[in-house]
N, CA and C of each residue as an Amber inpcrd file, in Angstrom:
protein
   693
  64.6560000 150.9180000 111.3220000  64.4120000 149.7830000 111.6120000
  63.3460000 149.5150000 112.8490000  62.2430000 148.9940000 112.6410000
  61.4130000 149.2110000 113.5330000  60.8240000 147.6910000 114.1300000
  60.8580000 147.4060000 115.5080000  60.5450000 146.1230000 115.7980000
  59.2440000 146.2690000 116.9100000  58.4480000 145.1830000 116.9300000
  57.3190000 145.1870000 118.0540000  57.8070000 143.7110000 118.9960000
  57.9450000 144.4860000 120.3070000  58.2230000 143.3870000 121.4210000
  56.9740000 142.9390000 122.2840000  56.8830000 141.6750000 121.8670000
  55.5730000 141.1530000 122.6810000  56.1410000 139.6690000 123.3820000
  55.3370000 139.3610000 124.3920000  55.7180000 138.3220000 125.1070000
  54.6090000 137.4370000 125.5250000  54.8910000 136.1720000 125.9300000
  54.3600000 134.8580000 126.0300000  53.0010000 135.0250000 127.0850000
  53.3290000 136.3630000 128.0620000  52.1820000 136.5720000 129.0080000
  52.8060000 137.8740000 129.8500000  52.0990000 138.2550000 130.7410000
  52.5250000 139.5310000 131.6190000  53.6610000 139.1090000 132.4430000
  54.6430000 139.9330000 132.7890000  55.7250000 139.5870000 133.5080000
  56.4410000 138.3370000 132.7490000  56.7500000 138.3940000 131.2810000
  57.8570000 137.3350000 130.7470000  59.0140000 138.0960000 130.6290000
  59.1060000 139.2900000 130.7490000  60.5310000 139.8700000 130.9170000
  60.5230000 140.8530000 129.3400000  59.2130000 141.2020000 128.9870000
  59.3620000 142.2120000 127.8400000  60.5260000 143.4680000 127.9790000
  59.9720000 143.9610000 129.2750000  60.6900000 145.2490000 129.4060000
  62.1850000 145.3910000 129.6010000  62.5800000 144.0160000 130.5440000
  63.8670000 143.5620000 130.5880000  64.5970000 143.3760000 129.5500000
  64.2240000 142.5830000 128.4410000  64.6360000 142.3730000 127.3740000
  64.8150000 143.5600000 126.2460000  63.6390000 144.2970000 126.2180000
  63.6270000 145.7250000 125.3100000  64.5750000 146.6480000 125.6960000
  64.8440000 146.6600000 127.0830000  65.9510000 147.6050000 127.8770000
  67.4090000 147.1220000 127.2550000  67.5110000 145.6260000 127.6340000
  68.8730000 145.1860000 127.1200000  69.3260000 145.4470000 125.6330000
  68.2470000 145.2670000 124.7200000  68.3470000 145.3580000 123.4870000
  68.7620000 146.8140000 123.1600000  68.1810000 147.7350000 123.6960000
  68.4370000 149.1920000 123.4100000  69.7720000 149.4840000 123.8640000
  70.0460000 148.9400000 125.1950000  71.3750000 149.2750000 125.8660000
  72.3430000 148.7870000 124.9760000  72.3060000 147.2640000 124.3460000
  73.2380000 146.7900000 123.3890000  73.5110000 147.5750000 122.0110000
  72.2280000 147.8490000 121.5460000  72.1910000 148.5400000 120.2370000
  73.0390000 150.0110000 120.4230000  72.5800000 150.4320000 121.4730000
  73.1860000 152.2370000 121.7140000  74.7280000 151.9200000 122.0470000
  75.3410000 150.8980000 122.3190000  76.8230000 150.6830000 122.2230000
  77.5960000 150.2110000 120.9310000  76.6310000 149.6270000 120.0800000
  77.2680000 149.1810000 118.8970000  77.1890000 150.0230000 117.6480000
  78.0670000 150.1850000 116.8960000  78.3310000 151.0130000 115.7860000
  77.6000000 150.6830000 114.6080000  76.8820000 149.3820000 114.8000000
  75.9240000 148.6830000 113.6990000  74.7120000 149.5480000 113.3230000
  74.2200000 150.4110000 114.6370000  73.0910000 150.6810000 114.7210000
  73.1570000 152.5200000 114.6300000  72.1970000 153.1350000 114.2550000
  72.1790000 154.4540000 114.6610000  71.4030000 154.9450000 115.9790000
  70.5840000 155.8400000 116.3020000  69.9250000 156.3300000 117.1080000
  68.9590000 155.0920000 117.8880000  68.7160000 155.0130000 119.1220000
  67.6910000 154.2040000 119.6450000  66.4000000 154.7310000 120.2180000
  65.4300000 154.0530000 120.1440000  64.1330000 154.6080000 120.7710000
  63.2740000 153.5340000 121.2160000  62.8440000 153.3880000 122.4800000
  61.9490000 152.4320000 122.9100000  60.5290000 153.2520000 123.2750000
  59.4140000 152.8130000 122.7480000  57.9180000 152.9220000 123.0640000
  57.5580000 152.2770000 123.8460000  56.4130000 152.5180000 124.9550000
  55.2580000 152.0660000 125.7040000  53.9130000 152.5220000 125.2030000
  53.3690000 152.2180000 124.2610000  52.1210000 152.8750000 123.9030000
  50.9730000 153.0600000 124.9780000  50.8420000 151.9050000 125.5470000
  49.7490000 151.9680000 126.6970000  50.4110000 150.8610000 127.8040000
  49.8650000 151.6650000 129.1150000  50.7370000 150.7360000 130.0990000
  49.8690000 151.0910000 131.3390000  49.4140000 150.0230000 132.0600000
  48.7730000 149.8920000 133.3270000  49.5780000 149.8990000 134.5040000
  49.3260000 150.4030000 135.6730000  50.1130000 149.8440000 136.7370000
  51.3640000 151.0880000 136.7660000  50.4060000 152.3250000 137.2510000
  51.5750000 153.4310000 137.0000000  51.3600000 154.2640000 138.5150000
  52.2910000 155.0750000 138.6200000  52.7320000 155.8480000 139.7650000
  52.2510000 157.3370000 139.4900000  51.4350000 158.1340000 140.4010000
  51.1640000 159.5090000 140.4800000  52.2310000 159.9350000 141.0070000
  52.9190000 161.1720000 139.9330000  53.8010000 161.9810000 140.2990000
  53.5940000 163.2540000 140.0500000  54.3380000 164.2240000 140.6730000
  53.8690000 165.8120000 140.2180000  53.6830000 166.0550000 138.7230000
  54.6990000 165.1200000 138.0140000  54.3290000 165.3500000 136.4330000
  53.1650000 164.7150000 135.8780000  52.7290000 163.9270000 136.7600000
  51.5890000 163.0960000 136.0360000  51.7510000 161.4600000 136.3420000
  51.1220000 160.7280000 135.8720000  51.3570000 159.2170000 135.6220000
  52.4970000 159.0210000 135.1750000  53.4590000 158.1460000 136.0010000
  54.3860000 157.3870000 135.1000000  54.3770000 155.8740000 135.5490000
  55.1160000 155.3410000 134.4170000  54.9800000 153.8620000 134.4400000
  56.5230000 153.2530000 134.2840000  56.8600000 152.3150000 135.1140000
  58.1100000 152.0020000 135.5280000  58.8900000 151.3070000 133.9940000
  57.9710000 150.7420000 133.2930000  58.2680000 150.0090000 132.1900000
  58.9090000 151.1900000 131.2520000  58.0360000 152.1160000 130.9380000
  58.2540000 153.3250000 130.2150000  59.4830000 154.0050000 130.3040000
  59.5800000 154.1720000 132.0560000  60.7510000 154.8500000 132.7200000
  62.0550000 154.3330000 132.1450000  62.0300000 152.6740000 132.1290000
  63.3120000 151.9060000 131.8800000  63.6500000 152.0850000 130.2420000
  62.5030000 152.0250000 129.4090000  63.0150000 152.3840000 128.1160000
  63.5210000 153.7130000 128.0350000  62.9770000 154.7300000 128.4430000
  63.4480000 156.2320000 128.2330000  65.0350000 156.0940000 128.4440000
  65.3860000 155.6630000 129.7240000  66.8310000 155.1830000 130.3130000
  67.6730000 154.9670000 129.4100000  67.3150000 153.7800000 128.4930000
  68.2570000 153.1710000 127.7180000  67.9060000 153.5560000 126.0470000
  67.1710000 154.8850000 126.0660000  67.2070000 155.3320000 124.4430000
  67.9550000 156.3560000 124.0960000  68.6900000 156.4600000 123.1340000
  69.6950000 157.6330000 122.8100000  68.7660000 158.4560000 122.5160000
  67.3410000 158.7230000 121.9740000  66.6730000 159.5680000 121.5970000
  65.6320000 160.2240000 122.5270000  65.6320000 161.4910000 122.7780000
  65.0380000 161.9300000 123.9430000  63.6860000 162.5750000 123.2520000
  62.5690000 161.9840000 124.1120000  61.2820000 162.4050000 123.7290000
  60.4190000 162.7710000 124.9370000  59.8070000 163.7680000 124.9970000
  58.8200000 163.7450000 126.0980000  58.2660000 162.5810000 126.4780000
  57.9810000 162.3140000 127.6920000  57.3390000 160.9900000 128.4170000
  55.8870000 160.8860000 127.6080000  55.1050000 161.8630000 127.7790000
  53.9870000 161.5040000 126.8760000  54.0340000 161.2140000 125.4070000
  55.1490000 161.1980000 124.6740000  55.0870000 160.6170000 123.4940000
  55.7770000 159.1930000 123.6520000  56.5700000 158.8140000 124.7670000
  57.0070000 157.4760000 125.0090000  55.6590000 156.5680000 125.3300000
  55.0700000 157.0840000 126.3340000  53.8810000 156.2740000 126.9870000
  52.8060000 157.3410000 126.8050000  51.8240000 157.1710000 125.7180000
  50.9600000 158.2250000 125.5240000  49.7420000 157.6590000 126.0720000
  49.3620000 156.4050000 126.4620000  48.2170000 156.3360000 127.3170000
  48.6840000 155.4590000 128.4420000  48.4790000 155.8890000 129.7190000
  48.8930000 155.2650000 131.0360000  47.4040000 155.3140000 131.8830000
  47.6880000 154.0960000 132.5950000  46.4930000 154.0500000 133.7190000
  46.9690000 153.6880000 135.0560000  46.3330000 154.0780000 135.9700000
  46.5920000 154.0170000 137.5760000  47.0130000 152.6810000 137.9020000
  45.9310000 152.0320000 138.0730000  45.5590000 150.6520000 138.5560000
  46.4440000 149.6610000 137.5950000  47.0070000 148.5210000 138.4340000
  47.8620000 147.3870000 137.5300000  46.5420000 146.4340000 137.2710000
  45.6850000 146.8660000 136.4680000  44.8470000 145.8500000 135.6760000
  45.0010000 145.8060000 134.0510000  44.0480000 144.8810000 133.3880000
  43.8350000 144.7770000 132.2950000  43.4260000 146.3310000 131.3930000
  44.4860000 146.6950000 130.4480000  44.0420000 148.0110000 129.9950000
  42.6720000 148.3630000 129.5550000  42.3970000 147.2810000 128.9430000
  40.8240000 147.8920000 128.2880000  39.6450000 147.9730000 129.7030000
  40.0010000 147.3960000 130.5750000  39.0340000 147.6110000 131.7770000
  39.4880000 148.7920000 132.3950000  40.7140000 149.3120000 132.5230000
  40.9540000 150.6160000 133.2160000  40.5600000 151.5770000 132.0790000
  40.4550000 151.3910000 130.8980000  40.1910000 152.3080000 129.6430000
  38.4830000 152.6370000 129.8640000  37.7340000 151.2550000 130.0060000
  36.4630000 151.2480000 130.5290000  35.9690000 152.1230000 131.6080000
  36.6430000 152.0990000 132.5350000  36.4650000 152.7410000 133.9760000
  36.7230000 154.0820000 133.9570000  37.3340000 154.5920000 133.1670000
  37.8820000 155.8470000 132.8720000  37.6360000 156.7340000 131.9970000
  36.7980000 156.2260000 131.0820000  36.3050000 156.7260000 129.7090000
  37.3650000 157.0570000 128.6690000  38.4280000 156.2610000 128.8020000
  39.7480000 156.6310000 127.7810000  39.4760000 155.5540000 126.6680000
  39.5770000 156.0690000 125.3890000  39.4640000 155.4730000 124.1660000
  41.0950000 154.9480000 123.9100000  40.9430000 153.3260000 123.7650000
  42.2610000 152.9210000 123.3160000  42.1180000 151.8160000 122.1040000
  41.1630000 152.4400000 121.1090000  40.8130000 151.4710000 120.0120000
  41.9440000 151.4580000 119.1230000  42.1700000 150.4180000 118.1600000
  43.4060000 150.4670000 117.3640000  43.7770000 151.6960000 116.8550000
  42.6650000 152.3000000 116.2170000  43.0350000 153.6990000 115.4040000
  43.7080000 154.6320000 116.2950000  43.4680000 154.7990000 117.5670000
  43.7170000 155.6980000 118.4810000  45.1520000 155.3970000 118.5830000
  45.5150000 154.2850000 119.0870000  46.9980000 153.8800000 119.5510000
  47.8920000 153.8850000 118.1820000  47.4290000 153.5270000 116.8620000
  47.9890000 153.7080000 115.8470000  48.2680000 155.0410000 115.6650000
  47.5450000 155.9550000 115.9970000  47.5750000 157.5060000 115.7220000
  48.8610000 157.8900000 116.6870000  48.7940000 157.3170000 118.0870000
  49.7870000 157.6080000 118.9290000  51.1330000 157.1550000 118.4870000
  51.1010000 156.3310000 117.9670000  52.5210000 155.5160000 117.8070000
  53.0820000 156.5310000 116.4430000  52.5110000 156.5510000 115.6410000
  52.8450000 157.3530000 114.5010000  53.0890000 158.6510000 114.9720000
  52.4780000 159.4410000 115.6880000  53.1020000 160.6350000 115.9240000
  54.2560000 160.5390000 116.8810000  54.5390000 159.6860000 117.6830000
  55.7160000 159.4950000 118.5010000  56.6400000 159.2190000 117.3750000
  56.6420000 158.3800000 116.5340000  57.6380000 158.1030000 115.2290000
  57.9580000 159.2540000 114.5800000  57.0500000 160.1380000 114.1590000
  57.3150000 161.4330000 113.6130000  58.0990000 162.3280000 114.3900000
  57.6710000 162.5020000 115.5110000  58.5530000 163.3560000 116.4370000
  59.9630000 162.7870000 116.3790000  60.0830000 161.6230000 116.5240000
  61.7740000 160.9960000 116.7560000  62.4700000 161.5020000 115.5430000
  61.8690000 161.5380000 114.2860000  62.7840000 161.8620000 113.1020000
  63.7420000 160.8150000 112.8040000  62.9580000 159.4920000 112.8920000
  63.7520000 158.5500000 112.3740000  64.4680000 158.2700000 111.2680000
  65.6430000 157.8410000 110.8760000  66.2630000 157.6420000 109.8010000
  66.3480000 156.0050000 109.6600000  66.5880000 155.4080000 108.4030000
  66.7490000 154.2000000 108.2000000  67.7920000 153.4670000 109.1390000
  68.8200000 154.2360000 109.5100000  69.5880000 153.2450000 110.4920000
  69.0200000 153.3760000 111.8430000  68.2330000 154.0620000 112.2040000
  67.7700000 154.0430000 113.7290000  66.9310000 152.7680000 113.9930000
  66.4720000 152.8070000 115.0750000  66.1640000 151.5010000 115.7080000
  64.8610000 152.0890000 116.6400000  63.6110000 151.4910000 116.4870000
  62.6380000 151.6840000 117.2540000  62.1280000 150.4030000 117.7810000
  61.9440000 150.3000000 119.1890000  61.5240000 149.1590000 119.7340000
  60.3120000 149.3630000 120.4730000  59.2340000 149.0200000 119.9070000
  57.9560000 149.2850000 120.5800000  57.3110000 148.0680000 121.5490000
  57.3180000 148.0570000 122.5740000  56.8910000 147.3060000 123.6370000
  55.6540000 147.1030000 123.8450000  55.0590000 145.9170000 123.7160000
  53.4690000 145.5330000 124.0760000  53.0310000 145.7950000 125.6590000
  52.0230000 145.2450000 125.6070000  51.5100000 145.0500000 127.2250000
  50.8140000 143.8430000 127.1510000  51.1000000 143.1560000 128.4620000
  50.5790000 141.6420000 128.2430000  51.1260000 140.8880000 127.4020000
  50.0730000 140.3110000 126.5550000  50.8500000 139.3420000 125.4350000
  50.2860000 139.5150000 124.2480000  50.3570000 138.6840000 123.4680000
  50.0170000 139.1290000 122.1320000  48.4350000 139.5880000 121.9640000
  47.5760000 138.8810000 122.2020000  45.9020000 138.8330000 122.4440000
  45.7760000 139.9570000 123.4280000  46.4780000 141.0250000 123.4920000
  45.7940000 141.7430000 124.5890000  44.7290000 142.7340000 124.2240000
  43.7840000 142.4600000 124.7940000  42.3560000 143.1320000 124.4350000
  42.1890000 144.6170000 124.4980000  41.8640000 145.2400000 123.6130000
  41.5470000 146.6480000 123.7280000  40.3480000 147.2960000 123.9620000
  38.9680000 145.9170000 124.0730000  37.7090000 146.3030000 124.2950000
  37.0870000 146.3480000 122.8070000  35.7530000 146.2330000 123.0260000
  34.7690000 146.2710000 121.6010000  35.5360000 144.9740000 120.6670000
  36.0350000 144.0080000 121.2280000  36.3450000 142.9230000 120.1870000
  37.4420000 142.9540000 119.3690000  38.4850000 144.1930000 119.8940000
  39.7050000 144.4890000 119.4980000  40.8640000 144.1960000 120.0490000
  42.0870000 144.1280000 119.4990000  43.2170000 143.3780000 120.1640000
  44.3610000 144.3770000 119.5890000  45.3910000 144.4600000 120.8240000
  46.6100000 145.1540000 120.4230000  47.2160000 144.7590000 118.9760000
  47.2190000 143.3020000 118.9030000  47.8610000 142.8880000 117.7580000
  47.1840000 143.5240000 116.3940000  46.0950000 143.8240000 116.6210000
  45.6970000 144.7140000 115.2280000  46.4030000 145.9020000 114.6190000
  46.9360000 146.6740000 115.8680000  47.9220000 147.8200000 115.4660000
  49.2220000 147.1920000 115.0070000  49.7400000 146.3310000 115.4520000
  51.0410000 145.6280000 114.7890000  50.8010000 145.2080000 113.6710000
  49.4070000 144.8330000 113.0210000  49.1410000 144.5430000 111.9400000
  49.2710000 145.7180000 111.0850000  48.7380000 146.6690000 111.4230000
  48.4870000 147.8850000 110.9850000  49.9720000 148.3420000 110.4240000
  50.8410000 148.4290000 111.5720000  51.9440000 148.7670000 111.2610000
  53.0410000 148.2010000 110.3440000  52.5200000 146.9660000 110.1510000
  53.2890000 145.8700000 109.5520000  54.5550000 145.7160000 109.7970000
  54.6280000 145.4230000 111.1050000  55.8980000 145.4630000 111.7070000
  56.5680000 143.6470000 111.9590000  58.1020000 143.9290000 111.9070000
  58.4550000 142.1850000 112.5850000  58.3820000 142.2990000 113.8380000
  57.9740000 141.1200000 114.5840000  57.9640000 141.1310000 115.8740000
  58.9380000 140.4010000 116.6720000  59.5400000 140.5960000 117.8700000
  60.4630000 140.0170000 118.6480000  59.8380000 139.3700000 119.8490000
  59.7290000 138.0430000 119.9330000  58.9770000 137.1220000 120.9580000
  59.8620000 136.9520000 122.2300000  59.3230000 137.4470000 123.4470000
  60.0660000 137.0940000 124.8760000  59.2890000 136.0780000 125.3530000
  59.8730000 134.9110000 125.6240000  59.4990000 133.9110000 126.2800000
  59.6890000 133.7960000 127.6360000  58.9130000 133.6840000 128.3700000
  59.1730000 133.4760000 129.9570000  59.1230000 132.2840000 130.1630000
  60.5610000 131.8450000 130.3740000  60.6090000 130.4280000 130.6990000
  60.2780000 129.7720000 131.9900000  59.2270000 129.0680000 132.0540000
  58.8400000 128.5390000 133.1530000  58.0710000 127.2900000 132.7620000
  57.3400000 126.5860000 133.7880000  56.3010000 125.3830000 133.5800000
  55.2980000 126.0160000 132.7340000  54.9550000 125.2840000 131.5490000
  53.9940000 125.5800000 130.6280000  54.3270000 126.9350000 129.5860000
  55.7660000 127.0320000 129.5290000  56.1180000 128.0600000 128.5900000
  56.0740000 127.5780000 127.0480000  56.1550000 126.0910000 126.9290000
  56.0310000 125.7430000 125.5600000  54.8690000 126.0070000 124.8930000
  53.9320000 125.5120000 125.6170000  52.3470000 125.8560000 125.0110000
  52.2550000 127.4490000 124.8540000  52.6260000 128.1470000 125.9160000
  52.4360000 129.3710000 125.5930000  53.1200000 130.0690000 124.5200000
  54.5100000 129.8530000 124.3820000  55.3150000 130.1500000 123.1450000
  54.9770000 129.7340000 121.7870000  54.4180000 128.4130000 121.5450000
  54.0420000 127.9800000 120.2150000  52.7490000 128.7740000 120.0120000
  51.6010000 128.6470000 120.9360000  50.5340000 129.6250000 120.5220000
  50.5650000 130.9410000 120.0400000  51.4630000 131.5400000 121.0800000
  51.7070000 133.1470000 120.3250000  52.7510000 133.2340000 119.3540000
  53.4670000 132.2520000 119.0170000  54.1100000 132.0640000 117.7960000
  53.2310000 132.0720000 116.4060000  52.3420000 130.8090000 116.6370000
  51.4860000 130.5670000 115.6280000  50.5270000 131.6920000 115.5860000
  49.9860000 132.5580000 116.2270000  49.0530000 133.6150000 116.2650000
  49.6770000 134.6060000 115.5280000  50.9440000 134.9310000 115.7440000
  51.5520000 135.9640000 115.1200000  51.6920000 135.5730000 113.6090000
  52.1630000 134.2730000 113.2790000  52.3560000 133.8430000 111.7950000
  51.0750000 133.9780000 111.0800000  50.0460000 133.5320000 112.0080000
  48.5010000 133.7620000 111.3910000  48.0820000 135.0170000 111.0910000
  48.6440000 135.7180000 111.6710000  48.1960000 137.3340000 111.6320000
  48.9300000 137.9240000 110.2660000  49.6730000 137.1980000 109.8480000
  50.4700000 137.4830000 108.7850000  51.7010000 138.3520000 108.8940000
  52.3560000 138.2410000 110.1180000  53.5490000 139.0240000 110.3310000
  54.6080000 137.8240000 110.6600000  55.8950000 138.4190000 110.7170000
  57.0410000 137.7860000 110.8070000  57.5780000 137.8950000 112.5340000
  58.0260000 136.6580000 113.0180000  58.9130000 136.6130000 114.1360000
  60.1210000 136.7130000 113.7520000  60.6060000 137.8090000 113.6520000
  62.0640000 138.0250000 113.3570000  63.0480000 137.1900000 114.2230000
  62.6020000 137.0780000 115.5840000  63.5330000 136.5410000 116.6010000
  63.0410000 136.2170000 117.7300000  63.5090000 135.5760000 118.7420000
  62.7720000 135.3300000 120.0680000  64.1260000 134.9660000 121.1550000
  63.3420000 135.5510000 122.4160000  64.4580000 135.5250000 123.3730000
  64.0250000 134.5750000 124.6050000  64.7010000 133.8940000 125.3610000
  64.0880000 133.1640000 126.2360000  64.6130000 133.7750000 127.4620000
  63.7240000 134.0530000 128.3370000  63.9630000 134.6380000 129.8020000
  63.5630000 133.6690000 130.6260000  64.8040000 133.3820000 131.6020000
  64.3550000 132.6370000 132.6380000  63.5520000 133.2180000 133.6900000
  62.3660000 133.0370000 134.0270000  61.6050000 133.5930000 135.2200000
  61.2780000 132.7480000 136.3290000  61.5030000 131.3360000 136.0160000
  61.4480000 130.4230000 137.3560000  62.7770000 129.7290000 137.0320000
  63.7030000 129.8860000 137.8630000  65.0020000 129.4180000 137.8280000
  64.9860000 127.7560000 138.3080000  63.9510000 127.6050000 138.9960000
  63.9460000 126.2250000 139.4290000  62.9470000 125.2370000 138.4180000
  62.9130000 125.8130000 137.2630000  62.2010000 125.1660000 135.9970000
  62.7960000 123.8410000 135.8470000  61.9670000 122.8210000 136.1240000
  62.6460000 121.2120000 135.5440000  62.9450000 121.0150000 134.0330000
  64.1580000 120.4250000 134.0890000  64.6120000 119.8040000 132.8110000
  64.8400000 121.0700000 131.8700000  65.4930000 122.1660000 132.3580000
  65.3710000 123.4150000 131.8290000  66.0460000 123.4080000 130.2990000
  66.9140000 122.5970000 130.3390000  68.0300000 122.5330000 128.9980000
  67.0660000 121.9600000 127.9400000  66.2040000 120.9950000 128.6080000
  65.4820000 120.1910000 127.4260000  64.0790000 121.1680000 126.8940000
  63.8310000 121.7910000 127.8980000  62.9870000 122.9750000 127.7270000
  63.1420000 124.0870000 126.6470000  64.5790000 124.1980000 126.8310000
  65.0160000 125.3670000 125.8160000  65.2950000 124.7390000 124.6220000
  65.9060000 123.4840000 124.4760000  66.0600000 122.6980000 123.0710000
  64.7340000 122.5130000 122.6060000  63.7420000 122.0430000 123.2000000
  62.2620000 122.1130000 122.4770000  62.0890000 123.6770000 121.9550000
  62.3480000 124.6650000 122.7300000  61.9250000 125.8580000 122.2100000
  62.5300000 126.1880000 120.8360000  64.0290000 125.8870000 120.5560000
  64.5820000 125.8780000 119.4880000  63.9580000 125.0050000 118.3390000
  63.4240000 123.8870000 118.5790000  62.8200000 123.0080000 117.7280000
  61.7230000 123.5760000 117.2450000  60.8200000 123.9840000 118.2320000
  59.3630000 124.3840000 117.8100000  59.3180000 125.9430000 117.0980000
  60.1700000 126.5030000 117.3030000  60.1700000 127.9130000 116.6330000
  61.4740000 128.2080000 115.5770000  61.4200000 128.2790000 114.6570000
  62.5430000 128.3500000 113.6130000  63.2770000 129.6240000 113.7700000
  62.4490000 130.5580000 114.2250000  63.1240000 132.1170000 114.0380000
  64.2770000 132.3120000 114.5500000  65.3160000 132.7560000 114.5320000
  66.7120000 133.1170000 115.3250000  66.2690000 133.3540000 116.9140000
  67.0790000 132.8310000 117.6820000  67.0820000 133.0150000 119.0670000
  68.1640000 134.1800000 119.4970000  67.7380000 135.2050000 119.9800000
  68.8580000 136.3190000 120.3280000  69.5600000 135.8750000 121.7000000
  68.9950000 134.8390000 122.1200000  69.7280000 134.5480000 123.3960000
  68.8620000 133.9560000 124.6590000  69.4560000 133.5360000 125.6170000
  68.9740000 132.9930000 126.9440000  69.5490000 133.8530000 127.9110000
  68.2730000 134.5810000 128.7380000  68.7340000 135.5160000 129.6530000
  68.5820000 134.8820000 130.9470000  69.4100000 134.5010000 131.9830000
  69.2930000 133.8100000 133.0520000  68.5630000 134.4700000 134.0190000
  67.9580000 133.9230000 135.0330000  67.5750000 134.4880000 136.2440000
  68.5230000 135.2370000 136.9680000  68.2440000 137.0130000 137.0320000
  69.0980000 137.6970000 137.3660000  68.7740000 138.0370000 138.7940000
  69.9010000 137.8720000 139.3730000  69.5230000 138.5810000 141.0940000
  69.3290000 139.9710000 140.9580000  70.3910000 140.5930000 140.1110000
  69.8820000 142.2850000 139.4920000  69.4870000 142.3930000 138.0680000
  68.2450000 142.3280000 138.1560000  67.7600000 142.4500000 136.5000000
  67.8500000 143.7610000 136.0190000  69.2320000 144.1110000 135.4600000
  69.6510000 145.2710000 134.7930000  69.6370000 145.1660000 133.2840000
  69.4610000 146.2420000 132.6200000  69.5770000 146.1040000 131.0730000
  71.0220000 145.6560000 130.9610000  72.0460000 146.2400000 131.5610000
  73.6720000 145.7570000 131.2010000  73.7950000 144.5050000 131.2620000
  73.1350000 143.9820000 132.6770000  73.3760000 142.5780000 132.8540000
  72.6670000 141.6320000 131.8390000  71.5830000 141.9500000 131.7090000
  70.7230000 141.2440000 130.5940000  71.4100000 141.1040000 129.0270000
  71.8560000 142.4510000 128.7530000  72.6440000 142.5800000 127.3450000
  73.6910000 141.5830000 127.0220000  74.3700000 141.1940000 128.3860000
  75.5070000 140.2440000 128.2170000  75.0120000 138.8420000 127.4610000
  73.8740000 138.6510000 127.4120000  73.4870000 137.3860000 127.0370000
  72.8110000 137.2590000 125.8790000  72.6930000 138.6320000 125.0810000
  72.0250000 138.6680000 123.8500000  72.8990000 139.0440000 122.7490000
  72.2900000 138.1340000 121.5550000  73.5050000 138.3950000 120.5830000
  72.6550000 139.0780000 119.2410000  72.9210000 140.1880000 118.9760000
  72.4680000 141.0830000 117.8260000  72.7330000 140.6580000 116.6210000
  73.5880000 139.7830000 116.4330000  73.8710000 139.3850000 115.3160000
  72.8310000 138.2630000 114.9100000  72.0900000 137.7980000 115.5150000
  71.1380000 136.6810000 115.0200000  69.8470000 137.5760000 114.7680000
  69.7350000 138.8750000 115.0510000  68.5640000 139.7300000 114.5490000
  68.6720000 140.1180000 113.2460000  69.7290000 139.8350000 112.4450000
  69.8610000 139.9000000 111.0270000  70.2450000 138.7450000 110.4050000
  70.4630000 137.4450000 110.9530000  70.9390000 136.4550000 110.4770000
  69.6550000 135.7010000 109.5490000
């Protein structure tokens, strides 16, 4: 089983939710091995082993399949800027064909079977530019993957969520499920906003992750329902 995890925006909680799903799946007998991938990432740190991204490291920590870092996060950039700008500045090719090949290489290396789960976390939102008029969404289309949408719940999230949902559907893909992640705990009319999301997006809701003072995969996993993923 392979799913692509996208969000309504940068900092919507994609990594937290992806890590929590991996954590919960790893403990469940309903799933085989688990793997999280972060194909492209900006905002990395320089280490003696090379560039390292905190999102990719979080996915590695919760994955039961062990892969070399470069297979989990094959394309990384030091500055926390849009990947296509960083790629242009450094002369790195992040075209859809290149990213697709990198992802397929990682999947082959993992030797996944039908019961294993691979969660591929995107960067930014659904229409993340790759340069030259291309978008990361084209890679997901080529992979023909079902999508899990993470909604960063804050003022304006209804518009962001519906536009993202509609764009995914328009691209011919399925939003298999979505997760509400509370990023602004003081959001007014929170319950009403959550009810509106339920009405506006007919896909299954895997849960509502509250604003967590300690945002760990284990803490977030307590608020997710894996059964909704196959309901």
